[in-house]
PARO-947089 format. One record per residue (C-alpha): residue number from 0; residue in one letter; x, y negated, z. Coordinates in Angstrom, 1 decimal, always signed. Example, Ala and Ser with C-alpha at 12.3 -4.5 7.8 and 13.67 -1.06 7.14 Angstrom:
// PARO-947089
    k  r    east   north      up
    0  A   +12.3    +4.5    +7.8
    1  S   +13.7    +1.1    +7.1
END
This chain:
// PARO-947089
    k  r    east   north      up
    0  X    +2.9   -43.2   +19.3
    1  X    +1.9   -41.8   +22.7
    2  X    -1.6   -41.1   +21.3
    3  X    -0.3   -38.9   +18.6
    4  X    +1.8   -36.8   +21.0
    5  X    -1.1   -36.6   +23.5
    6  X    -3.6   -35.5   +20.9
    7  X    -1.4   -32.9   +19.3
    8  X    +0.0   -31.5   +22.6
    9  X    -2.3   -28.4   +22.6
   10  X    -1.5   -27.7   +19.0
   11  X    +2.3   -27.9   +19.6
   12  X    +2.0   -25.7   +22.8
   13  X    -0.1   -23.1   +20.9
   14  X    +2.4   -23.0   +18.0
   15  X    +5.3   -22.5   +20.4
   16  X    +3.5   -19.8   +22.3
   17  X    +2.5   -18.1   +19.1
   18  X    +6.1   -18.0   +17.8
   19  X    +7.3   -16.6   +21.1
   20  X    +4.7   -13.8   +21.1
   21  X    +5.3   -13.0   +17.4
   22  X    +9.1   -12.7   +18.0
   23  X    +9.0   -10.7   +21.3
   24  X    +6.0    -8.4   +21.0
   25  X    +4.7    -6.0   +18.4
   26  X    +1.9    -8.0   +16.9
   27  X    -0.2    -6.3   +14.1
   28  X    -0.2    -7.7   +10.6
   29  X    -3.7    -9.3   +10.3
   30  X    -3.7    -9.4    +6.5
   31  X    -3.0    -5.7    +6.3
   32  X    -5.6    -4.9    +9.0
   33  X    -8.2    -7.0    +7.1
   34  X    -7.4    -5.3    +3.8
   35  X    -7.8    -1.9    +5.4
   36  X   -11.2    -2.9    +6.9
   37  X   -12.4    -4.2    +3.5
   38  X   -11.3    -0.9    +1.8
   39  X   -13.3    +1.1    +4.4
   40  X   -16.3    -1.2    +3.9
   41  X   -16.2    -0.7    +0.1
   42  X   -15.9    +3.0    +0.6
   43  X   -19.0    +3.1    +2.9
   44  X   -20.9    +0.8    +0.6
   45  X   -20.3    +3.1    -2.4
   46  X   -21.1    +6.2    -0.4
   47  X   -24.4    +5.1    +1.0
   48  X   -25.7    +2.8    -1.8
   49  X   -29.1    +3.6    -3.2
   50  X   -29.0    +5.0    -6.7
   51  X   -30.0    +2.6    -9.5
   52  X   -33.3    +3.0   -11.1
   53  X   -33.3    +3.6   -14.9
   54  X   -35.0    +0.3   -15.8
   55  X   -32.7    -1.8   -13.4
   56  X   -30.2    -3.3   -15.9
   57  X   -30.4    -6.8   -14.5
END
C-alpha cells in the first residue's frame, strides 16, 4: 500500500497544484489556442503553396 502512495505522490501533487492554478489564475484555453494555431497554419499553407502542374492529378 505504501508503494502505491509513494509512486503516485508526484502525480497527486501535480494534480492538486494544477487545480489550484486553474481556479485562481487566468489560464488560457489550450484547445482554443491550438485550434487558432492550426487555422493560421492552414491559411499560410494555402497562401504559399506551389501551384499544381497540369499533369499532376495523382
